[in-house]
BADO-120587 format. One record per residue: x, y, z of N, C-alpha, C, O, CB in turn. Coordinates in pm, whole numbers, plus 50000, padded with zeros to 5 digits. Glycine has a CB too. Example, Ala and Ser with C-alpha at 12.3 -4.5 7.8 and 13.67 -1.06 7.14 Angstrom:
# BADO-120587
513194943150780512304955050780513204967050780514244966850846511314955350905/512854977550708513674989450714512905000350787513415011450804514084994050572/
//
This chain:
# BADO-120587
500874988849995499975000150001500865012549998502005012550043499054999650130/500315022249945500995036049942500585044250054499705040350131500695043749814/501205056150068501035064950190499545067550226499195067050344501755078850165/498685070050131497305075150157496415062850193495275064750234496705083050027/496905050850180496045039750201496415033550339497555034850384496175029450084/495425026750406495525021350537494835007950541493815006150474494945030850639/495364998350617494724985650640493524987350720492694978350719495634976050705/493324998050790492225000450879491105009650824490295015250898492755006251003/491105010750689490075019950634488745013150652488575001250626490325023550479/487735021950704486385017050723485625022850611485565035050593485775020850862/485025013750532484275018150405482785013350416482485002750471484985011550267/481975021250366480495017550362479955021650216480265032050159479625025750486/479165012550168478565015750041476995013950055476505004850122479185006449926/476325022649991474855022249993474335021049840474555029549754474265035650068/473685010349824473195006449691471655009149680471105009349570473514991149664/470995011149791469635014749798469555030049770470255037849836469025010849937/468695034449672468565048349643469805052349577470415044349507468295056649765/470235064849596471355070849530472765063249569472995060649687471395086349571/473555060249479474825053349511475675062949606475945074449572475655049749374/476065057749723476915065149813478025056649864477815045249904476135070549926/479255062249865480365055449934480965064550039481215076450019481455051149835/481165058050153481705065850267482985059950319483125047750318480695066750380/483895067750363485065063550435485125070750568485115083050575486325066150354/485175062550678485245068750812484065077250838484165087150910486505077150828/482855073750777481645080850793481405093050707480345099150715481555084650926/482365096650625482335108650541482175103750390482885094950341483685117550563/481155110450325480935105750182482025110050095482605120850106479605110950122/482295100750005483285103149906482655110749791481785105149725483915090149860/483015123149763482345130549659482415122549529483455116849495482965144649642/481245122149454481145114249324482295119049232482865110949159479685116449251/482625132249235483795136549141485095129449167485925127549078484075151849154/485235125549292486565118849320486785105049254487895099949245486735117049469/485685099549210485835086849140486365089048988486915080048924484415079449143/486155100748944486745102548810485865097848698486345093848592488055095348800/484515098248721483685093248610482585083348657482775076148756484595086348505/481465083248587480395074748625480725059348596480135050648661479115079348550/481605056148505481895042248473482655036848590482535024848617482705040648339/483425044448662484145039448785483155036048886483245025048942485135049748844/482215044248917481185040949020480335029248977479885021249059480275053149048/480105028448844479355016448804480155003548822479604993248862478925017648659/481345004248793482244992148815482244987448955482194975548983483684995148777/482284997149046482244993949193480894987449227480854977449299482445007149282/479814992949175478544986749202478424973349149477844964949217477484994549152/478924970049028478894957648973479534946849056478974936149081479464958348848/480804950349100481564940749185480884939349316480904928149369483014945249206/480264949649377479544948249509478474938149501478314929949592478934961549554/477714938449392476544930249379476944915449372476124906649396475734934249256/478334912749335478794899449317479334893449455479624881449466479904899549207/479434902449557479824897949698481114890049691481174878649738478684888949766/482084895649635483454889649630483644879749522484724873849516483784883149758/482714877149438482764868149333483624872849218483594884749186481424865449289/484364864549155485234868949045484394871248917483504863648881486354858349018/484774882648851484034886848726485184888648620486144896048642483124901248748/485044881648509486094882148414486144895548340485124902348334485954870848320/487234899248285487394911848220486444912848111485864923548093488754913748171/486214901748029485374902547914483854905347958483084912347892485504889047830/483514899048078482164902248119481944915448177480844920848162481714893048211/482954921348245482924934648290482774944448177482044954348185484114937448367/483534941048064483594950347956482174950547887481724960947840484754946247854/481554939547885480184937947823479204946647917478314953647867479714921347816/479404945848043478424952048131478694968148121477764976348119478584946048287/479914971248117480144986348129480044993247993479765005147987481594989348192/480264985947882480174992347746479344983947655479854979147554481574994247682/477984981547688477194972647610476914977347471476634969147383475954970247678/476994990947445476604996047310477874997347229477904993347113475825009947317/478895002747286480085005647208481375001847292481715008847387480095021047166/482054990947258483154986947325484404995747299484604999147182483384973247291/485294999947398486445006747366487414997847291487314985647287487035012247486/488405005447228489384997747145490164987847236490384976647192490405007547070/490544990847343491224983047440490534983047575490854990947663492604987847454/489514973347589488684972447709489484969347829489214975047935487634962147693/490414961147820491284956347939492044968747992492134970948113492364944247894/492554976047905493414988547948492444998348012492765003948116494194995847818/491275000647953490295010248014489855005748142489695013648235489085012447929/489624992448153489144986648285490134988948390489804992748502488854971748277/491454986448354492524988748452492545003348501492825005648619493884985048391/492285012548422492205027348455491095029648559491265036248661491905036148323/489895023348523488745024848613489085018948758488805024648863487465017448549/489685007548748490065001948883491025010148960490825011749081490674988548867/492035015548902492895024448973492275036949032492605041249142493925028448886/491355042448954490535054449012489695051249121489575059049216489655060648911/489035039249116488135034449221488995032649352488635037149460487415020549176/490015026449335490965023549458491345037049515491185039249635492365015049416/491785045349439492335058949485491135066949550491365073449653492985067549354/489885066849495488855073749553488515069049686488275077649771487765073449472/488445056749718488065050649841489275050249937489105049650058487505036549816/490465050549884491665049349965492015035650018492575033650126491545058150076/491625026649933491945011949965492335004649845491515002749755490735004650028/493595000149835493984992449715493244979149700493034974449588495484989849717/492854973049809492174960049808490664961649791489934951849805492484952449936/490164974149760488724975849730488484966349607487474959349604488334991849697/489364966149509489184957349397490514949249378491624954549371488804965649267/490304937049372491354927849358491454921349214490444916849158491184917449463/492604920849160492734915749026493134900249032493584895649137493814924348946/492964892548923493404879848917492594871448824491404873948806493444874449045/493224861248761492504852648654491824860448558490644857648534491514843148711/492414870248498491824878448392490464884048428489474883248356491694870348267/490514889948548489294896048596489484902248729490614903648776488194886048603/488394906048792488364914048917487324908849024486384901648990488034928948882/487524912249140486544910449240486714920649352487784926749366486604896449294/485574922749438485694931849544486564924749655486374912849681484264936449595/487434931549714488334925049803488244928149959488874921550042489654928349758/487474937749986487354942950120486554932050205485534927250155486604957350119/486944928250321486294920150413485104926650478484994938950481487234916050512/484154918250530483044924450598483404932150723482654941050765482064914250632/484504929050783485044937150894485384951450857485214960650937486254930550949/485854953250738486294965650692485254972550594485384984450565487624963750626/484304965550548483414971250451481994967050475481734955150491483844967650314/481034976650477479674973450497478954977650368479294987850309479094980450625/477964969550324477144972650208475714970550255475354960150309477514963450081/474874981250233473484980850288472684968250231471964961450304472704994750249/472854966050102472064955550046472434941850107471574933250128472234955449896/473824940050137474294928150199473624927150340473104916650376475874928250206/473654937650415473064937650542471614934250534471154926450618473254950550607/470854939150441469534936950417469194921850402468334916250469469154944650300/469964915850305469744902050285470124893050401469514882550421470464897950170/471114897250479471434889450606470334890550707469954880650769472754894550670/469834902350724468734903450820467424895550785466774889350870468404917950834/467104896250656465874888450613466164873650635465294866250680465484891150458/467324869450605467664855650614467554850850773466994840550809469174853550551/468144859750852468104857250993466744855851050466524848151142468794867651062/465764863950990464324863751041463624850351015462554847651069463494875050974/464254842150931463584829550892463534819251014462534812351036464354823050769/464634818951085464774810251194464764815551327464854807951423465864803651179/464644828851342464634835251471463294833851536462284831851470465014849651461/463304834851672462044834951745461254847251711461794856151646462284834251895/459954848351752459054859151708459604873151722459654880751626457814858351783/460034876651852460474889651874461694893251793461664903251722460734891452013/462744885651801463914888151721463574887851578464084896051502464994878551750/462794879351537462434879151384461804891951339462174897551236461414867351348/460814896751420460254909151389461264920151390461254928451300459184912151481/462124920651486463174931051486464024930451360464394940751304464074929651610/464334918651318465234917251197464354922451066464864929150976465754900651179/463124918851068462304924350953462254938550952462384944750847460914919550953/462054944651072461974959451082463214966651044463184977350982461624963351218/464404960151087465654966151056465934964750911466424974250850466734960251137/465654953550851465844951550709465054960750629465594966550535465524937950670/463794962750658462964971250579463354986650602463094995150517461464968450616/463914989350709464325003050725465515007150636465795018950612464655005350867/466244995750587467424998750502466935001350367467675006750285468464987250501/465734998050336465155000250192464765014250179463575017050197463864991150158/465665024150148465345038250144465105042750003464795054449979466435046250206/465235033949911464875036649773465175024549689465815015149737465635048949719/464715024449564464975013449481466555011149463467315020749446464245015749345/466984998249468468424996249459468874997649313468204995149213468834982149516/470185002349321470765004649185470015014249091469955012148970470864991649117/469465024549151468585033549073469275040148960468595044548868468005044049159/470625041348959471395046648858471705036848751472385040348655472585052048914/471215024048761471445014448653470175007848616470094995648596472465003948693/469115016648605467805010548577467765003048447467054993048430466745021048576/468605008548353468525003248214469544992348190469524986148084468745014348112/470424989748285471514980548277471054965848291470474962348395472534983948383/471274957648198470874943548204471454936348325470804928048388471314936548078/472724939948355473344932748463472744934948592472974927148685474694935848472/471914946348606471384950548741469984943148761469524941548875471204967348748/469384939148660467964934248668467844922848762467014923048853467444929848530/468704912148742468534900148829468784903948969468084898349053469474888548790/469744913249013470014916649148468814923649203468374920749314471254924949160/468274933049124467084941249178465944931849199465254933249300466644953049077/465654921649108464634912349131464764904449253463824902349331464534904049024/465994899949268466364891749394466044899749525465444894449618467944887949393/466464912449529466214920549642464774922849666464334923449781466874933049628/463964924149551462614926549562461894914149626460934915749702462064929949426/462344902449595461844889949654462114890149792461224886649869462414877849593/463304893849840463614894249986462814905150055462464903950172465134896750010/462514916049979461644925950041460264920850074459754922750184461514937649952/459634913649966458394907649990458404897750109457464897650190457974900849867/459384890050119459474879450222459584886850356459004882050453460744869450198/460294898150367460354904450492459094911850532458754913350650461464913250492/458404916550427457124923450463456064913650499455244916350588456614932150346/456034902350437454894891350471455324885250599454434882350679454724878850352/456564882950631456954876450764456594886450872456064882850977458544872450771/456934900150841456704910450946455174912250969454764914251084457384924350904/454294911650859452934912550876452364902050960451524904951044452304912750754/452774889450944452274878451016452664879851172451884877051263452834865250950/453844883851190454294886151328453544897551400453154896651517455774889151328/453364908351321452544919351373451104915451420450624919951525452444929851266/450444906851336449134902251357449084893251488448094893251560448674894451231/450174885951513450294877651633450414886651755450034882651865451524867951623/450934898451739451044907951850450034918551847450164928251921452354914051851/448954917251761447854926551754448344940851716447714950651754447104926851888/449424941951643449894954751599449344956651454450064954851356451494955651605/448124960051446447444960151318447794973451243447544973951122445894958651338/448314983351302448664995651232449944992751152450044996351034448875007751334/450884986551214452134983751141451804972351030452294973050918453324978851247/451004962651066450574952150967450024958550842450414954850732449494942551027/449104968250855448454974450747449544982550661449604982150538447294983750801/450374989550741451414996850665452224988450577452474991850461452315003750756/452694976450633453534967950553452724960550449453244957250343454274958250640/451484957950475450624951250374450404960350249450344955950134449234947550438/450304972850282450154982350174451384982550080451294982349958449894996250231/452554982950149453844981650071453934969949990454334970749874454984981550157/453554957750052453724945849985452804944749860453234939349758453484934850079/451654949449867450644949649750451144960149644450864958249525449084953849803/451874970849681452414979849588453484973649505453664977049388452924991449657/454194964449567455374957849501454754947749414455094947349296456444951249603/453854939249461453354926949387451864926449400451374918449480453984913449443/451064934749324449634936149348448884923249317447754921749363449074947649264/449474913849241448804901049215449244889949289448854878749260448894897549084/450124892049394450614881849483449574878649595449334886449687451944886249543/449024866949579447904862949660448204863549813447364868149891447494848849621/449344859249851449634857449991449724872250057449384874350174451034848750009/450214881849974450204896550024448794901250038448444907550138450964906449925/447984898249941446594902749951445924897150067445324904650144445824899349831/445974884350088445374877050202445754883050331444914885750416445784862650203/447054885350347447634890850471447034906050487446744910350599449344890550463/446894912850383446304926950391444854925450433444354933550510446414934950249/444154914950382442684913450422442674910950565441874917250634441934901550347/443484902550620443514898450764443884910150839443314911850947444484886750794/444794918850798445224930650867444074940050886443784944650997446334937250793/443434942750779442294952850782441154947150872440554954450951441724955950630/440884933850858439814928650935440164929251078439324932951161439474914850894/441424925651114441824926851259441744940351311441544942451431443214922251281/441904950851215441804964551258440484969751266440294981351302442534972651176/439484961451232438064964751248437514969751113436384974551114437864975651361/438184969051000437704975450880437474963650782438314961150696438764986650824/436284956050794436034944850716435634949550577435824942350479434984936050779/435114960850567434734967450437436014967450351436024961850242434164982750460/436994973350397438244974150320438784960350290439274957850179439284982250396/438714950750392439284937950362438494930450244439084924350155439284929450493/437124931450251436344925250146436584931950008436644925349904434854925750183/436714945050013436904952849884438314948649825438454947749703436824969549912/439364946149914440584941849858440414929149773440844927949658441574939649966/439744919749842439524906449774438784908149642439154902149541438714896649866/437744916449643436964918749518437894924449406437954919249295435754928749545/438564934649439439604940149342440624930049294440894929149174440374951649408/441204922249389442174912249355441594901949266442244898049169442724906049474/440404897149295439784886649207439544892149068439784885348968438434881349267/439084904149062438864910048915440114911848843440184908848724438144924048915/441144916648909442444919248844443104905448811443754904248707443414928348939/442974895348893443564882348864442884876348748443544870648660443484873248982/441554877348744440894871448629441234879148495441424872748392439364871448653/441314892848498441564901148385443044898848334443274898148213441304916148425/443974897648424445354897948386445924883948342446684882048248446144903448502/445394874148430445974860348416444914849748384445254838248360446704856348547/443764853248384442624844248355442444832848458441974822048421442814838248217/442794835148582442674825448685441854831648804441634843748812444094820548728/441434822548895440664826749020441624825049137442664818549130439314817849043/441174831549246441984830349373441934816149414441024808849374441444839549491/442924811449495443034797749537441964794749639441404804149694444414794749593/441634782249668440674779049764440864784349902439884787249971440574765449770/442114785749945442444791050076442134806450071441734811550176443974787950114/442274813749968441964827449967440384828949963439844837850028442664834449845/439724820649894438284820349895437754817950047436844824450098437764808849794/438394808450106438044805250245438174816650333437284818750415438864794550298/439324825150324439454837250398438364846850369437824852850463440744843350371/438004848750248436884857050205435574852850281434914860350353436704855850050/435324840550254434014834850313434024836650468432974838450529433844818750276/435064836150522435204837250672434784850750711434014852750805436664834650722/435314860550636435024874450657433504877350638432874884850713435884882850561/432994871150536431464873450510430724867850619429754874050663430934866950377/431114855850672430274849450780430424858150917429534858551002430764833550804/431504864150925431754871751054431094885251060431094891851164433244873751074/430544889250949429894902650948428674902251036427834893251032429504907050802/428664913251119427514913951208426324919151145426414924551035427794921951322/425094917851210423834922451147423784936851116422954941251037422704919251232/424674944651177424614959451153425484962651030425494974050983425114967851282/426164953150982427064955850867426364952750743425374945550746428354947750874/426834958150624426264955550499426534939750460427534934250504426884965950392/425684933550383425824920050353426764917650233427034906250194424474914350329/427254929150174428254927550061427684918749944428344909849891429604920950116/426384922149910425884915049805426614914949679426624904949607424684919249783/427264926449648427944928249522429294920249515429944919449411428194943249500/429684914449629430904906649642430484891649643430084885949744431704910649773/430634885449515430194871849514431394861949499432384864649430429184869949400/431264850849565432314840849561432404835849421431354833449360432064829449660/433624833849363433754829249230433074815949206433094807149292435164828249196/432484814449093431754801349072432674789649038432334778149065430724802848960/433874792548976434814784148931436134785549005436874794848973434954786148792/436464777849092437714778749168438614767249149439514764749229437434780049310/438364759649035439064747449006440324749948931441224741548925438204738248931/440384762148870441704764748799442914767148889442784770349007441574776848710/444014765648832445264766248914445344780148971445234789848897446564762848829/445554781549105445654794649171446974801049129447974794349102445574793249329/446924813949124448184820949104449044821449228448524824049337447924834749057/450284819049217451184819249321452604822249284452994819249171451104807249386/453434828049372454814830249340455594825849467455254828749582455104845549300/456664818549433457444813549544458284823649610458874831949541458274802749501/458394823549742459344832349806460734827049798460934815049783458974834749947/461834836949809463144832249793463554823049904464674818049904464054843349782/
//
């Protein structure tokens, strides 16, 4: 290492919302990277979590439309600028005709990595710790990930993966909140889940349960009616038997002072395959 670099550099990267790099808690000015391609290179390698990426693959990601005459040389320049901006030579490690991110977890934090770790931890934790993990994970989602790479093909799979983790955290959190009778938080997260995946049945059913537990059966039944119509229009299928059962249960629980919801009819054909999406 040279004079300006230290083995004790504390680095943090934020991939949710605007890309931010910090060293010792201070943001590295974007201009210090020496170009948007340098920042994009860092983002690509961070999404690979230390995995090796070949020079050819990186060149395709960085210059999909027009490849430079000497992509390897251009890439080496970008690597040098990235190391200098952050002040850590091992930010990017070269080898086997490619590069990887080299900073250890003890020296480098990445918000999306923390997000995935928290959601994963919530799967096996007891109720209170699991709810805390979901809450902490969802608090990290301050904006769409890799928002500066919306049109980049390499970023699509990573964004989709994070979206699946987000849905998992929201649904796990909703269920835990309902167990604790925290219907306000459950409704807030249910609304977020449906905005991410409006045709995901599990999210809709959890939202119905949340509104019903909050004392708003009208809203719960209306959600089902809207979901049923959208599902039929978009995919040509009906809700699953379990969703229908939840709906019927809400209808049966309506008191005499409440409307009978005559305009909300149970689907006549529920034999077709229900729409479902697997969680990560």
